[in-house]
C-alpha positions as CSV (number, residue, x, y, z in Angstrom):
1,X,21.8,-113.2,3.3
2,X,23.0,-113.1,6.9
3,X,23.1,-109.6,8.4
4,X,26.7,-110.0,9.3
5,X,27.8,-110.4,5.7
6,X,26.2,-107.2,4.5
7,X,27.9,-103.9,4.0
8,X,31.4,-105.2,4.7
9,X,33.3,-103.3,2.0
10,X,36.6,-102.3,3.7
11,X,36.6,-98.8,2.0
12,X,33.3,-97.8,3.6
13,X,33.0,-95.9,6.9
14,X,31.4,-97.7,9.8
15,X,27.9,-96.2,9.2
16,X,27.8,-96.7,5.4
17,X,26.1,-99.6,3.7
18,X,24.2,-100.7,6.9
19,X,20.8,-102.2,6.3
20,X,17.8,-100.2,7.6
21,X,16.8,-102.9,10.0
22,X,20.1,-102.8,11.8
23,X,19.6,-99.0,12.4
24,X,16.1,-99.7,13.8
25,X,17.5,-102.3,16.2
26,X,20.2,-99.9,17.3
27,X,17.7,-97.1,17.8
28,X,15.3,-99.3,19.8
29,X,18.0,-100.8,22.0
30,X,19.6,-97.4,22.5
31,X,16.2,-96.0,23.6
32,X,15.7,-98.9,26.0
33,X,19.1,-98.3,27.6
34,X,18.6,-94.5,27.4
35,X,15.4,-94.6,29.5
36,X,17.1,-97.1,31.8
37,X,19.8,-94.5,32.6
38,X,17.3,-91.8,32.9
39,X,15.6,-93.6,35.7
40,X,18.9,-94.3,37.5
41,X,19.9,-90.7,37.5
42,X,16.5,-89.3,38.4
43,X,17.2,-91.0,41.7
44,X,20.7,-89.6,41.9
45,X,19.4,-86.1,41.4
46,X,16.5,-86.3,43.9
47,X,18.1,-88.6,46.4
48,X,19.0,-86.0,49.1
49,X,15.7,-84.0,48.9
50,X,13.5,-87.1,48.8
51,X,15.3,-88.9,51.6
52,X,15.3,-85.7,53.7
53,X,11.5,-85.3,53.2
54,X,10.9,-88.9,54.2
55,X,13.1,-88.7,57.3
56,X,12.2,-85.3,58.6
57,X,9.0,-86.4,60.4
58,X,11.2,-88.7,62.5
59,X,14.3,-86.6,63.1
60,X,14.2,-83.1,64.6
61,X,17.9,-82.3,64.9
62,X,19.2,-80.6,61.7
63,X,22.7,-82.0,62.2
64,X,21.5,-85.5,62.8
65,X,19.1,-85.2,59.9
66,X,21.9,-84.3,57.5
67,X,24.1,-87.2,58.7
68,X,21.1,-89.6,58.4
69,X,20.3,-88.4,54.9
70,X,23.8,-89.3,53.7
71,X,23.7,-92.7,55.4
72,X,20.2,-93.6,54.2
73,X,21.0,-92.3,50.8
74,X,24.0,-94.7,50.7
75,X,21.9,-97.6,51.7
76,X,19.2,-96.8,49.1
77,X,21.9,-96.5,46.4
78,X,23.2,-99.9,47.5
79,X,19.7,-101.4,47.5
80,X,19.3,-100.2,43.9
81,X,22.6,-101.7,42.9
82,X,21.8,-105.1,44.6
83,X,18.5,-105.1,42.7
84,X,20.3,-104.1,39.5
85,X,22.7,-107.0,40.0
86,X,19.9,-109.5,40.7
87,X,18.0,-108.4,37.6
88,X,21.2,-108.6,35.5
89,X,22.1,-112.1,36.6
90,X,18.5,-113.4,36.2
91,X,17.7,-111.7,32.8
92,X,21.2,-112.3,31.5
93,X,20.5,-116.0,31.6
94,X,16.9,-115.5,30.4
95,X,18.2,-113.5,27.4
96,X,20.2,-116.5,26.2
97,X,17.4,-119.0,26.9
98,X,14.3,-117.3,25.5
99,X,15.8,-114.6,23.3
100,X,17.0,-111.1,23.4
101,X,13.8,-109.4,22.2
102,X,11.4,-111.0,24.7
103,X,13.8,-110.3,27.5
104,X,13.9,-106.6,26.5
105,X,10.2,-106.4,26.6
106,X,9.9,-107.8,30.1
107,X,12.7,-105.7,31.6
108,X,11.4,-102.4,30.1
109,X,8.0,-103.0,31.5
110,X,9.4,-103.8,35.0
111,X,11.5,-100.7,35.3
112,X,9.0,-98.3,33.8
113,X,6.1,-99.5,36.1
114,X,8.1,-99.4,39.3
115,X,9.8,-96.1,38.5
116,X,6.3,-94.7,38.5
117,X,5.6,-96.4,41.8
118,X,8.5,-94.5,43.4
119,X,6.3,-91.4,43.3
120,X,3.9,-93.0,45.9
121,X,6.4,-94.0,48.6
122,X,5.8,-92.7,52.2
123,X,8.7,-94.2,54.1
124,X,12.4,-95.1,53.5
125,X,11.5,-98.8,53.6
126,X,8.9,-98.4,50.8
127,X,11.4,-96.3,48.9
128,X,14.0,-99.0,49.1
129,X,11.5,-101.7,48.0
130,X,10.5,-99.7,44.9
131,X,14.1,-98.9,44.1
132,X,15.0,-102.6,44.3
133,X,12.1,-103.7,42.0
134,X,12.8,-100.9,39.6
135,X,16.4,-102.1,39.5
136,X,15.5,-105.6,38.5
137,X,14.3,-104.3,35.1
138,X,17.1,-101.8,34.8
139,X,19.7,-104.5,35.4
140,X,18.3,-107.0,33.0
141,X,17.8,-104.7,29.9
142,X,21.5,-104.0,29.2
143,X,22.7,-107.5,28.4
144,X,19.8,-108.3,26.1
145,X,20.0,-105.1,24.2
146,X,23.8,-105.2,23.8
147,X,23.8,-108.8,22.6
148,X,21.1,-108.0,20.1
149,X,23.0,-105.1,18.6
150,X,26.2,-107.1,18.5
151,X,24.6,-110.0,16.7
152,X,22.8,-107.8,14.1
153,X,25.5,-105.3,13.1
154,X,28.3,-106.3,10.8
155,X,31.8,-106.9,12.3
156,X,33.4,-103.9,10.8
157,X,30.8,-101.5,12.4
158,X,30.0,-103.4,15.6
159,X,32.3,-101.4,17.9
160,X,31.0,-98.0,16.8
161,X,27.4,-99.2,16.9
162,X,27.8,-100.6,20.5
163,X,29.7,-97.5,21.5
164,X,26.9,-95.4,20.2
165,X,24.4,-97.4,22.2
166,X,26.3,-96.8,25.4
167,X,27.1,-93.2,24.6
168,X,23.4,-92.4,24.0
169,X,22.8,-93.6,27.6
170,X,24.3,-90.2,28.6
171,X,21.4,-88.6,26.8
172,X,19.1,-90.4,29.3
173,X,21.3,-89.0,32.0
174,X,21.0,-85.5,30.5
175,X,17.3,-85.9,30.1
176,X,17.0,-86.8,33.8
177,X,18.9,-83.6,34.6
178,X,16.6,-81.5,32.4
179,X,13.5,-83.1,34.0
180,X,14.9,-82.5,37.5
181,X,15.8,-78.9,36.6
182,X,12.4,-78.1,35.1
183,X,10.6,-79.7,38.1
184,X,13.0,-78.5,40.8
185,X,10.4,-76.0,42.1
186,X,7.8,-78.9,42.4
187,X,7.8,-82.2,44.3
188,X,10.4,-84.8,43.5
189,X,7.5,-87.2,43.1
190,X,6.5,-85.8,39.7
191,X,10.0,-86.6,38.4
192,X,9.3,-90.3,39.0
193,X,5.9,-90.1,37.4
194,X,7.6,-89.0,34.1
195,X,9.9,-92.0,34.5
196,X,7.1,-94.4,33.8
197,X,6.7,-93.2,30.2
198,X,9.2,-95.7,28.6
199,X,6.6,-98.5,29.0
200,X,5.2,-97.2,25.6
201,X,8.4,-98.5,23.9
202,X,7.3,-102.1,24.4
203,X,4.6,-101.8,21.6
204,X,7.2,-100.7,19.1
205,X,9.6,-103.6,20.0
206,X,6.8,-106.2,19.7
207,X,5.9,-105.1,16.2
208,X,9.4,-104.3,14.8
209,X,12.2,-106.5,16.1
210,X,12.8,-110.2,15.8
211,X,15.4,-112.5,17.3
212,X,18.9,-112.3,15.6
213,X,19.7,-115.1,13.1
214,X,22.9,-115.9,14.9
215,X,21.1,-116.7,18.2
216,X,18.2,-118.6,16.5
217,X,20.7,-120.8,14.6
218,X,22.7,-121.6,17.8
219,X,19.4,-122.3,19.7
220,X,18.2,-124.7,17.0
221,X,21.5,-126.4,16.7
222,X,21.8,-127.0,20.5
223,X,18.2,-128.1,20.7
224,X,18.9,-130.9,18.2
225,X,21.8,-132.0,20.3
226,X,19.7,-131.9,23.5
227,X,22.4,-129.6,25.0
228,X,21.6,-127.4,28.0
229,X,24.4,-124.9,27.1
230,X,22.1,-121.9,26.4
231,X,22.4,-119.5,29.4
232,X,24.3,-122.1,31.5
233,X,26.2,-119.8,33.9
234,X,28.4,-122.5,35.3
235,X,30.1,-122.8,31.8
236,X,31.6,-119.3,32.4
237,X,33.9,-120.9,34.9
238,X,34.1,-124.5,33.7
239,X,35.7,-123.8,30.4
240,X,39.2,-122.3,30.8
241,X,39.1,-120.0,27.8
242,X,35.8,-118.5,28.9
243,X,36.8,-118.4,32.6
244,X,39.7,-116.1,32.0
245,X,37.5,-113.7,29.9
246,X,34.9,-113.8,32.7
247,X,37.4,-112.8,35.4
248,X,38.8,-110.1,33.2
249,X,35.4,-108.7,32.5
250,X,34.5,-108.8,36.2
251,X,37.6,-106.8,37.1
252,X,37.0,-104.2,34.4
253,X,33.4,-103.8,35.4
254,X,34.2,-103.5,39.1
255,X,36.5,-100.6,38.4
256,X,34.1,-98.8,36.0
257,X,30.9,-99.4,38.0
258,X,32.5,-98.9,41.3
259,X,34.1,-95.6,40.3
260,X,30.9,-94.2,38.9
261,X,28.3,-95.5,41.3
262,X,30.6,-95.6,44.3
263,X,31.9,-92.0,43.8
264,X,31.0,-90.0,40.7
265,X,27.2,-90.1,41.1
266,X,27.8,-88.3,44.5
267,X,28.8,-85.1,42.7
268,X,25.3,-83.6,43.0
269,X,25.4,-84.3,46.7
270,X,28.8,-82.6,47.0
271,X,27.3,-79.6,45.1
272,X,24.3,-79.5,47.5
273,X,26.6,-79.7,50.6
274,X,29.3,-77.3,49.4
275,X,26.9,-74.7,48.0
276,X,24.4,-74.6,50.9
277,X,26.2,-71.8,52.9
278,X,26.6,-69.8,49.6
279,X,22.9,-70.2,48.9
280,X,21.6,-69.6,52.4
281,X,23.5,-66.2,52.6
282,X,22.6,-65.0,49.1
283,X,20.7,-61.7,49.0
284,X,17.6,-63.1,47.2
285,X,17.2,-65.8,49.9
286,X,17.6,-63.5,52.8
287,X,15.0,-61.2,51.4
288,X,12.4,-63.9,51.5
289,X,10.0,-64.6,54.5
290,X,11.1,-67.5,56.8
291,X,8.2,-69.6,55.4
292,X,9.5,-69.4,51.9
293,X,13.2,-69.5,52.7
294,X,13.5,-73.2,53.2
295,X,11.7,-74.2,50.0
296,X,13.6,-71.6,48.0
297,X,17.0,-72.9,49.3
298,X,16.1,-76.5,48.3
299,X,14.9,-75.4,44.8
300,X,18.0,-73.4,44.2
301,X,20.3,-76.2,45.4
302,X,18.4,-78.7,43.2
303,X,18.9,-76.3,40.2
304,X,22.7,-76.1,40.9
305,X,22.9,-79.9,41.2
306,X,21.0,-80.5,38.0
307,X,23.2,-78.0,36.1
308,X,26.4,-79.6,37.4
309,X,25.0,-83.1,36.6
310,X,24.1,-81.9,33.1
311,X,27.8,-80.9,32.5
312,X,29.0,-84.2,33.9
313,X,26.7,-86.2,31.6
314,X,27.6,-84.1,28.5
315,X,31.2,-85.0,29.3
316,X,30.1,-88.7,29.6
317,X,28.4,-88.6,26.2
318,X,31.6,-87.5,24.5
319,X,33.8,-89.8,26.6
320,X,31.9,-92.9,25.7
321,X,32.1,-92.0,22.0
322,X,35.8,-91.3,22.6
323,X,36.4,-94.8,23.8
324,X,34.6,-96.4,20.9
325,X,36.7,-94.3,18.4
326,X,40.0,-94.9,20.2
327,X,39.3,-98.6,20.6
328,X,39.0,-98.9,16.8
329,X,42.4,-97.3,16.3
330,X,44.5,-98.5,19.3
331,X,42.6,-101.6,20.5
332,X,40.2,-102.4,23.3
333,X,42.8,-102.8,26.1
334,X,45.2,-99.8,25.5
335,X,42.1,-97.5,25.3
336,X,40.8,-98.8,28.6
337,X,44.1,-98.3,30.3
338,X,44.2,-94.6,29.3
339,X,40.7,-94.0,30.5
340,X,40.9,-95.8,33.8
341,X,44.0,-93.8,34.7
342,X,42.2,-90.6,33.6
343,X,39.1,-91.5,35.6
344,X,41.1,-91.9,38.8
345,X,42.8,-88.5,38.3
346,X,39.5,-86.8,37.5
347,X,37.8,-88.1,40.7
348,X,40.7,-86.9,42.8
349,X,40.6,-83.4,41.3
350,X,36.8,-82.9,41.2
351,X,36.2,-83.9,44.8
352,X,39.1,-81.7,46.0
353,X,38.5,-78.6,44.0
354,X,34.7,-78.1,43.7
355,X,33.8,-75.3,46.0
356,X,31.5,-72.9,44.0
357,X,29.3,-73.0,40.9
358,X,32.2,-72.1,38.5
359,X,34.5,-74.9,39.8
360,X,31.6,-77.3,39.8
361,X,30.8,-76.7,36.1
362,X,34.5,-76.7,35.2
363,X,35.3,-80.1,36.9
364,X,31.9,-81.8,36.2
365,X,32.7,-82.1,32.4
366,X,36.1,-83.9,32.7
367,X,34.8,-86.0,35.5
368,X,32.0,-87.3,33.3
369,X,34.2,-87.7,30.3
370,X,36.8,-89.8,32.0
371,X,34.6,-91.8,34.5
372,X,31.9,-92.8,32.0
373,X,34.2,-93.7,29.1
374,X,35.0,-97.2,30.4
375,X,31.2,-98.0,30.3
376,X,31.5,-97.9,26.5
377,X,34.0,-100.8,26.8
378,X,31.3,-102.8,28.5
379,X,29.2,-102.6,25.3
380,X,32.1,-102.9,22.9
381,X,34.4,-105.4,24.6
382,X,32.1,-107.7,26.6
383,X,30.1,-109.2,23.7
384,X,33.4,-110.1,22.1
385,X,34.5,-112.2,25.1
386,X,31.7,-114.8,25.0
387,X,30.1,-117.2,22.5
388,X,26.5,-116.8,21.3
389,X,25.1,-119.3,23.7
390,X,26.5,-117.5,26.7
391,X,26.8,-113.9,25.4
392,X,23.9,-112.4,27.3
393,X,24.7,-114.5,30.4
394,X,28.4,-113.4,30.3
395,X,27.7,-109.8,29.8
396,X,25.1,-109.8,32.6
397,X,27.3,-111.7,34.9
398,X,30.4,-109.5,34.6
399,X,28.4,-106.3,34.7
400,X,26.3,-107.3,37.7
401,X,29.1,-108.9,39.8
402,X,30.5,-105.4,39.6
403,X,27.2,-103.9,40.7
404,X,27.1,-106.0,43.8
405,X,30.6,-104.8,44.8
406,X,29.7,-101.2,43.8
407,X,26.8,-101.4,46.2
408,X,29.3,-101.9,49.0
409,X,31.3,-98.9,47.6
410,X,28.1,-96.8,47.8
411,X,27.5,-98.0,51.4
412,X,31.1,-97.3,52.3
413,X,31.1,-93.8,50.8
414,X,27.8,-92.9,52.6
415,X,29.2,-94.3,55.9
416,X,32.6,-92.7,55.5
417,X,31.1,-89.4,54.6
418,X,29.1,-89.5,57.8
419,X,32.2,-90.5,59.9
420,X,34.5,-88.0,58.3
421,X,32.0,-85.1,58.6
422,X,33.2,-81.9,60.0
423,X,30.9,-79.6,62.0
424,X,30.1,-76.5,59.9
425,X,31.3,-78.1,56.6
426,X,28.8,-80.6,55.2
427,X,31.1,-81.4,52.2
428,X,34.3,-82.4,54.1
429,X,33.3,-85.9,54.8
430,X,32.1,-86.6,51.3
431,X,35.3,-85.3,49.8
432,X,37.5,-87.5,51.9
433,X,35.3,-90.6,51.4
434,X,35.2,-90.1,47.6
435,X,39.0,-89.7,47.3
436,X,39.5,-93.0,49.3
437,X,36.8,-95.1,47.5
438,X,38.1,-94.1,44.0
439,X,41.1,-96.5,44.6
440,X,38.7,-99.1,43.1
441,X,40.2,-98.2,39.7
442,X,43.3,-100.3,40.5
443,X,41.1,-103.5,40.1
444,X,40.6,-102.5,36.4
445,X,44.3,-102.8,35.7
446,X,44.1,-106.5,36.6
447,X,41.3,-107.0,34.1
448,X,43.4,-105.3,31.4
449,X,46.3,-107.7,32.0
450,X,44.0,-110.8,32.0
451,X,41.7,-110.0,29.0
452,X,42.5,-110.8,25.3
453,X,42.7,-108.1,22.7
454,X,39.7,-108.5,20.4
455,X,40.1,-105.7,18.0
456,X,39.4,-106.8,14.4
457,X,38.2,-110.2,15.3
458,X,34.7,-111.6,14.6
459,X,32.2,-112.4,17.4
460,X,33.0,-115.9,18.8
461,X,30.4,-118.5,17.8
């Protein structure tokens, strides 16, 4: 019996009557994406400290060093996003051509190995290269895992299963915060060493998961016809019905990815900049010897950043579940509209009003809840926009076009933060830049207008 036809009694809840294998697939794909996100946010949490350590041998002026850290940090974030996009384009196509499972194996190995290599860098150039290579795997894993879950789970439960996959990515973010918090007194390099651990997941995938029946049936059917449709990216724009969906998905992804990677991930940097005077003049720091003062300041700021980030990701976890639930009741598009508006408002408030630990913790939660909720739509909505032969390609294309543009948002924010900087207030430039760049959410409204409503419909064949 096809997996899609099982457990479809309308009286059952989404999680009832689901075959054990479907749960195993969801767990494995969720872990792959969870560790993906853990790697991404390890970098976000150690970006300032790691870049400052790499640049300090070359820049002696403290003011110039601080400005350079923001600028180089923006370029490194952009480099990661470009690599993420390249990996997403490449492995999205590969996922349709050779299968979802094999693609997951390759991408997890790539991002795990090169995450560990980040611990060995000695210059910003080496750092950028390792971030790019890590990102190739990170970008490629999402489309394959999402397509696999969508094709294995029954229609009535698909949205909540995919929402769960995306929501559990926040656990990876939270795990990154805990790792950074626990190792804040040690070198940032050890944080990347731990990031190499997910390579062990590959053995489980190889022995447990097989290609979905839906994909193998389409592959065999197209092979008999001699068709080259599998993973043919040009078809995303040649066929009118698919072209409209592709453009809608691109706009939605630009808004969500641009808002998160272009703005929200800079909250730890805002915390570090805004809290530095508070930390430097605290009694326990002033009581230390000059030799210990600098390292203690950095460790204390890293702890504050990790705690704020932890609150942000906890909000994100609930926000992504929230979108999945709301999309089941209201529909995919109305739910997205609500969360895109809420995300814009939360960015404006957080980057205006975070000035001390209390306000950071209070605003970090709603910022994460609102800004990360649209990412659940990328899991729930995007697989419903494309046929089986182009599902991984379409998901990868939409998501990763957004990453390319979000890379420019990250560069813009880093450059604007440097230009808007105010002597004596490290956080002023970052606040102004974030408030400006957050206007990217307007693009998402275009995607909502263009895209179809897919609630209650089966996956297109």
